[in-house]
C-alpha positions as CSV (number, residue, x, y, z in Angstrom):
1,X,2.5,-16.3,3.3
2,X,5.1,-16.6,5.7
3,X,7.1,-13.1,6.7
4,X,8.4,-14.0,10.5
5,X,11.4,-12.5,11.0
6,X,11.0,-9.3,8.7
7,X,11.6,-5.7,10.1
8,X,8.6,-3.3,10.0
9,X,8.0,0.0,9.2
10,X,8.1,3.1,10.2
11,X,5.7,5.1,8.0
12,X,2.7,3.5,9.9
13,X,0.0,5.7,11.5
14,X,-1.9,4.2,14.5
15,X,-5.3,6.9,14.6
16,X,-7.7,4.0,15.5
17,X,-7.9,5.6,18.6
18,X,-8.7,9.4,17.5
19,X,-11.4,11.2,16.4
20,X,-12.0,10.7,12.5
21,X,-13.6,14.1,12.0
22,X,-11.3,16.0,11.1
23,X,-11.7,16.2,7.0
24,X,-15.4,17.6,6.9
25,X,-17.8,16.1,4.5
26,X,-16.3,18.3,2.0
27,X,-15.0,16.4,-1.2
28,X,-12.2,18.2,-3.7
29,X,-9.6,15.5,-4.2
30,X,-9.2,12.1,-6.0
31,X,-8.2,9.5,-3.9
32,X,-7.7,5.8,-6.2
33,X,-9.1,2.4,-4.3
34,X,-8.7,-0.6,-5.0
35,X,-12.6,-1.2,-4.5
36,X,-13.4,2.3,-6.0
37,X,-16.6,2.9,-7.7
38,X,-17.7,-0.5,-7.8
39,X,-17.1,-0.9,-4.4
40,X,-19.7,1.8,-4.1
41,X,-22.3,0.1,-6.1
42,X,-22.2,-2.3,-3.4
43,X,-21.7,-0.3,-0.7
44,X,-25.7,-0.8,0.6
45,X,-25.9,-4.7,0.2
46,X,-22.9,-4.7,2.6
47,X,-22.1,-1.8,4.8
48,X,-25.6,0.1,3.9
49,X,-24.4,2.8,3.2
50,X,-25.2,5.6,0.8
51,X,-22.7,5.1,-2.8
52,X,-23.3,8.6,-3.1
53,X,-21.6,9.4,-0.2
54,X,-18.4,7.6,-1.3
55,X,-18.7,8.2,-4.8
56,X,-18.3,11.8,-3.7
57,X,-14.9,10.9,-2.5
58,X,-13.7,8.7,-4.6
59,X,-14.3,11.1,-8.4
60,X,-13.4,14.2,-6.5
61,X,-16.3,16.2,-6.9
62,X,-19.4,17.6,-4.8
63,X,-18.5,20.3,-2.8
64,X,-15.3,21.8,-2.0
65,X,-12.2,20.6,0.1
66,X,-12.5,20.9,3.6
67,X,-8.6,21.5,5.9
68,X,-8.0,19.3,7.7
69,X,-8.3,19.4,11.6
70,X,-4.3,19.8,13.3
71,X,-3.6,17.1,14.4
72,X,-0.4,16.1,16.6
73,X,1.7,13.2,15.6
74,X,-0.3,10.1,15.5
75,X,1.6,7.3,17.2
76,X,2.9,3.7,15.7
77,X,0.5,0.5,16.4
78,X,0.9,-1.5,19.8
79,X,3.8,-4.2,18.8
80,X,1.1,-6.9,20.3
81,X,-1.2,-6.1,17.4
82,X,-0.7,-9.0,14.4
83,X,-2.9,-7.4,12.2
84,X,-0.5,-3.6,12.4
85,X,2.1,-6.0,12.6
86,X,1.7,-7.9,9.6
87,X,0.3,-4.8,7.3
88,X,3.6,-2.7,9.2
89,X,5.7,-5.8,7.5
90,X,4.4,-5.4,4.3
91,X,5.1,-2.1,4.0
92,X,8.3,-2.5,4.6
93,X,9.1,-5.2,2.0
94,X,7.3,-2.0,-0.6
95,X,9.7,0.3,0.7
96,X,13.2,-1.8,0.3
97,X,11.4,-2.8,-3.3
98,X,10.6,0.5,-4.5
99,X,14.1,2.2,-3.1
100,X,15.6,-0.8,-5.5
101,X,13.4,-0.1,-8.6
102,X,14.0,3.4,-8.3
103,X,18.0,3.4,-7.7
104,X,18.5,1.1,-10.9
105,X,16.7,4.1,-12.7
106,X,18.5,7.4,-10.7
107,X,15.3,8.0,-8.9
108,X,14.8,8.5,-5.4
109,X,11.8,6.8,-4.1
110,X,9.8,8.7,-1.4
111,X,7.6,5.9,0.5
112,X,4.2,7.1,1.6
113,X,2.5,6.9,4.9
114,X,0.1,3.9,6.1
115,X,-2.7,5.0,8.1
116,X,-4.7,2.8,9.7
117,X,-7.9,3.7,11.3
118,X,-11.2,3.3,12.1
119,X,-14.8,3.9,10.7
120,X,-13.8,7.0,9.4
121,X,-11.2,9.4,8.2
122,X,-10.5,13.2,6.9
123,X,-7.2,12.7,4.8
124,X,-6.1,15.5,2.3
125,X,-8.9,14.3,-0.8
126,X,-11.8,14.4,1.6
127,X,-13.9,11.9,4.6
128,X,-12.2,8.7,4.1
129,X,-14.7,5.9,4.8
130,X,-14.1,2.1,5.5
131,X,-16.9,1.3,3.1
132,X,-14.9,2.4,0.4
133,X,-12.2,0.2,1.1
134,X,-8.4,0.7,1.1
135,X,-7.3,3.4,-0.9
136,X,-4.5,5.7,-1.5
137,X,-5.0,10.1,-1.7
138,X,-1.7,11.2,-3.7
139,X,-2.8,15.0,-2.1
140,X,-1.0,13.8,0.8
141,X,0.5,10.7,-0.3
142,X,-0.7,8.5,2.5
143,X,-2.7,4.9,2.0
144,X,-5.5,4.5,4.3
145,X,-6.9,1.5,5.6
146,X,-9.7,0.1,8.0
147,X,-8.0,-3.4,9.0
148,X,-12.2,-4.6,9.4
149,X,-12.1,-4.6,5.0
150,X,-9.4,-8.1,5.5
151,X,-13.3,-9.3,7.0
152,X,-14.8,-8.4,4.1
153,X,-12.6,-9.4,1.7
154,X,-12.9,-12.2,3.4
155,X,-16.1,-12.9,3.8
156,X,-18.0,-10.7,1.6
157,X,-15.7,-11.7,-1.2
158,X,-14.8,-14.6,-0.9
159,X,-10.9,-13.7,-1.1
160,X,-9.0,-15.3,2.1
161,X,-5.6,-15.7,3.3
162,X,-2.5,-13.2,4.0
163,X,-1.4,-13.0,0.8
164,X,-4.5,-11.5,-0.5
165,X,-4.3,-9.2,2.5
166,X,-1.2,-8.0,1.6
167,X,-1.9,-7.7,-2.4
168,X,-4.0,-5.1,-1.2
169,X,-1.4,-2.9,0.6
170,X,1.0,-3.7,-2.7
171,X,-1.5,-2.2,-4.9
172,X,-2.2,1.2,-3.3
173,X,1.3,1.6,-2.7
174,X,1.4,0.5,-6.5
175,X,-1.2,3.9,-7.1
176,X,1.9,5.9,-4.7
177,X,4.3,4.7,-7.5
178,X,2.5,6.1,-10.1
179,X,2.6,8.9,-8.3
180,X,6.0,9.5,-8.0
181,X,6.6,8.8,-11.8
182,X,4.3,11.6,-12.5
183,X,1.9,8.9,-14.4
184,X,-1.4,10.2,-12.3
185,X,-0.7,14.1,-13.0
186,X,-0.4,12.9,-16.9
187,X,-3.6,10.7,-16.9
188,X,-5.4,13.7,-14.4
189,X,-4.5,16.3,-17.0
190,X,-5.7,13.8,-20.1
191,X,-9.1,13.1,-17.5
192,X,-9.5,16.4,-17.9
193,X,-9.9,16.9,-22.1
194,X,-12.7,13.4,-22.1
195,X,-15.8,12.8,-21.3
196,X,-16.6,10.3,-18.6
197,X,-16.2,7.3,-20.8
198,X,-12.5,8.2,-21.7
199,X,-11.6,9.0,-18.1
200,X,-13.2,5.8,-17.4
201,X,-10.8,4.0,-19.5
202,X,-8.2,6.1,-18.4
203,X,-9.0,4.6,-15.0
204,X,-9.3,1.1,-15.8
205,X,-5.4,1.7,-17.0
206,X,-4.6,3.2,-13.8
207,X,-5.7,0.0,-11.6
208,X,-4.5,-2.4,-14.0
209,X,-1.4,-1.1,-13.9
210,X,-1.2,-0.7,-9.8
211,X,-1.7,-4.5,-10.0
212,X,0.6,-5.1,-12.4
213,X,3.0,-3.2,-9.4
214,X,1.9,-5.2,-6.7
215,X,3.0,-8.0,-8.8
216,X,6.4,-6.7,-9.7
217,X,6.5,-5.8,-5.5
218,X,5.8,-9.6,-5.1
219,X,8.0,-11.1,-7.2
220,X,11.1,-9.2,-6.1
221,X,10.2,-9.1,-2.5
222,X,10.2,-12.6,-1.9
223,X,13.6,-13.4,-4.0
224,X,15.6,-10.7,-2.1
225,X,13.5,-10.2,1.5
226,X,13.4,-14.2,2.1
227,X,10.0,-14.3,2.9
228,X,8.4,-16.9,1.1
229,X,4.9,-17.9,-0.6
230,X,3.5,-20.4,0.2
231,X,1.0,-23.6,-1.3
232,X,-1.9,-21.5,-2.6
233,X,-0.9,-18.2,-1.3
234,X,-1.1,-17.0,-5.6
235,X,-4.2,-18.5,-5.9
236,X,-5.3,-16.1,-2.8
237,X,-4.6,-13.1,-4.9
238,X,-5.3,-13.9,-7.5
239,X,-8.5,-14.7,-6.4
240,X,-9.1,-11.7,-4.5
241,X,-7.8,-9.6,-8.1
242,X,-10.8,-11.6,-9.0
243,X,-13.3,-11.0,-6.8
244,X,-12.6,-7.2,-7.4
245,X,-13.4,-7.1,-11.3
246,X,-15.8,-4.5,-12.3
247,X,-17.6,-6.9,-13.6
248,X,-17.6,-9.7,-11.2
249,X,-19.1,-6.7,-8.2
250,X,-22.0,-5.3,-10.8
251,X,-22.8,-9.3,-11.6
252,X,-22.9,-9.5,-7.6
253,X,-24.9,-6.0,-6.4
254,X,-27.3,-5.7,-10.2
255,X,-27.2,-8.8,-11.8
256,X,-26.1,-7.4,-15.0
257,X,-22.6,-5.6,-16.8
258,X,-22.0,-2.3,-18.0
259,X,-18.9,-2.5,-19.2
260,X,-18.8,1.4,-20.3
261,X,-18.9,2.3,-16.5
262,X,-15.4,0.2,-15.5
263,X,-12.8,1.8,-13.3
264,X,-11.3,-1.3,-12.4
265,X,-11.0,-3.3,-15.2
266,X,-12.5,-7.2,-15.5
267,X,-11.8,-9.7,-13.0
268,X,-9.8,-11.7,-16.0
269,X,-8.0,-8.4,-16.3
270,X,-6.6,-7.9,-13.3
271,X,-5.8,-11.6,-13.0
272,X,-3.9,-11.1,-16.1
273,X,-1.6,-7.5,-15.4
274,X,-1.1,-9.7,-11.3
275,X,0.3,-12.3,-13.1
276,X,2.2,-10.3,-15.3
277,X,4.0,-8.4,-12.5
278,X,4.3,-11.5,-10.3
279,X,6.2,-13.9,-13.1
280,X,8.5,-11.1,-14.4
281,X,9.6,-8.4,-11.9
282,X,9.6,-5.9,-14.6
283,X,7.6,-2.2,-14.1
284,X,8.2,-2.2,-17.8
285,X,6.0,-4.6,-18.4
286,X,3.3,-2.8,-16.8
287,X,2.3,-0.4,-19.1
288,X,-1.0,-0.7,-19.6
289,X,-1.4,2.9,-21.4
290,X,0.3,1.4,-24.7
291,X,-0.6,-1.9,-24.5
292,X,-4.4,-2.5,-27.2
293,X,-5.0,-5.0,-25.6
294,X,-6.2,-5.0,-21.9
């Protein structure tokens, strides 16, 4: 994909040179990530990290929230960092798209911050770990990413390419859009009234909607902002969506698939909902909660 000359966002915080211990080890918030529990299940395989530590953060359990340390303003990333520049350009493109979508509905979009960290970083949802992949924390309305994940996406999960990387950012911003629209709050209330199976099923619909929102971004952004997809770009994003489907990750990590434990959807479902947003550019086509057939 070509984003040469595209504007960069002013909402990127680069904490890669700072200490990452501010959030402690208590987990009390709920964060939403592109790999989620499926990433946790294969964390030992890829990173040698105890998945229980990651699951505590993803599920918002296992302890009380630990107060974050007070830090000064985080700096912007350096101008000579091409990877940081790319995600900053992608973030800016999401800001333009979602501002326009919200304005058309008579609403005001408040963009998230995107935090570049290394290894681990304290968040309002608990201690973020690089091993869990990029994630969104609704408690502080920030997207967190260790750029080393892109190497994992390419070399470990078989999903290379810049558009695949852009899809990752757009998916996490999709969770922020859900938060802004009040969808996350409604889902959390429904989770509290059901058991584990219902909570997992709701999580699948949350994740698939974020995939669809990422597709909406891609459709609208290239039309409105002048960047262009190159041959094979869509395939790389679809491959990324497929590689992080619950069924694919479970099959890689354990050799079997347990559908009732899915929290992000199958590879086919993730590809389908991303394509639905990509082909339509219409947020109204992304209502996974009223769809019988995912």
